C-alpha positions in Angstrom: 0.0 0.0 0.0 1.5 3.3 -1.0 1.8 6.4 1.2 1.4 10.0 0.0 1.1 13.5 1.3 -2.3 15.1 1.7 -3.5 17.5 -1.0 -3.1 21.2 -0.4 -5.5 22.8 2.1 -6.9 25.0 -0.6 -8.2 21.9 -2.4 -9.3 20.1 0.7 -9.9 22.4 3.7 -12.1 19.9 5.5 -11.8 16.1 5.7 -14.5 13.8 7.0 -13.0 10.9 8.9 -14.9 7.7 9.0 -14.2 4.6 11.1 -12.0 6.7 13.4 -10.1 6.1 16.6 -8.2 8.4 19.0 -4.8 7.1 20.1 -2.6 8.7 22.8 1.1 8.4 23.2 2.8 8.3 26.6 3.7 12.0 26.1 0.0 12.8 26.0 -0.1 13.6 22.3 -3.4 12.5 20.7 -3.6 11.1 17.2 -6.8 10.7 15.1 -6.8 7.7 12.8 -9.5 7.1 10.3 -10.6 6.9 6.6 -11.1 10.0 4.5 -14.6 9.9 3.2 -13.6 11.2 -0.2 -11.3 8.3 -1.2 -11.4 6.0 1.9 -7.6 6.5 2.3 -6.2 5.9 5.8 -5.3 9.1 7.6 -3.3 9.9 10.8 -3.7 13.4 12.2 -2.0 14.6 15.3 -3.9 17.0 17.5 -1.5 19.8 17.1 -3.9 22.7 17.3 -7.3 21.9 18.7 -10.0 19.3 19.3 -13.5 20.3 20.0 -15.1 17.4 21.8 -18.6 18.9 21.4 -18.5 18.9 17.6 -15.8 16.1 17.2 -13.7 18.4 15.1 -9.9 18.5 14.9 -8.3 21.8 13.7 -4.7 21.7 12.6 -2.1 24.4 12.6 -2.7 24.9 8.9 -6.4 25.3 9.7 -7.5 22.1 8.0 -10.5 20.6 9.7 -11.0 16.9 10.3 -14.5 16.1 11.2 -15.1 12.7 13.0 -18.2 11.2 11.4 -20.3 8.2 12.4 -19.3 5.4 14.6 -15.7 4.9 15.6 -13.9 1.8 14.4 -10.7 0.1 13.3 -9.6 -2.0 10.3 -6.5 -3.8 9.0 -5.9 -0.9 6.6 -5.9 1.6 9.5 -3.6 -0.7 11.5 -1.2 -0.6 8.5 -1.2 3.2 8.3 -0.9 3.6 12.0 2.1 1.2 12.2 3.8 3.0 9.4 3.2 6.4 11.1 4.7 4.9 14.4 7.8 3.6 12.6 8.5 6.9 10.8 7.8 9.0 13.9 9.4 6.7 16.6 6.1 6.1 18.4 6.7 3.0 20.5 3.4 2.7 22.4 0.0 4.1 22.6 -3.3 3.9 24.4 -6.7 3.8 22.7 -8.6 6.7 24.3 -11.6 6.6 21.8 -14.1 5.2 24.3 -13.4 7.8 27.1 -13.4 10.6 24.6 -16.6 9.4 22.9 -18.3 9.0 26.3 -17.3 12.5 27.3 -18.8 13.8 24.1 -22.0 11.9 24.7 -22.2 13.2 28.3 -21.7 16.7 26.9 -24.6 16.1 24.5 -26.9 15.0 27.4 -26.4 18.3 29.3 
């Protein structure tokens, strides 16, 4: 499976992420892993700017918005993309924090 850079933000200012998960490294850095709705390509996005739990939106430093859509999930393709990301970026361990983040979002909705 090939890897490539994302298209310029001018061409894709917002990405809808399907089948997503939130993974956290021991340093506390969160990563959003999912499939882009446009082409179903695997994506890993670090939370380097902001995450709005109420709207499930991640905003990057470049101002691209990643919208988490539908149910969270995981697949062999996403595992492959995440493992490659970890190898390139020297990530040696992580914790899946999807469920706690999802439940915080659902609790916020109930208020």
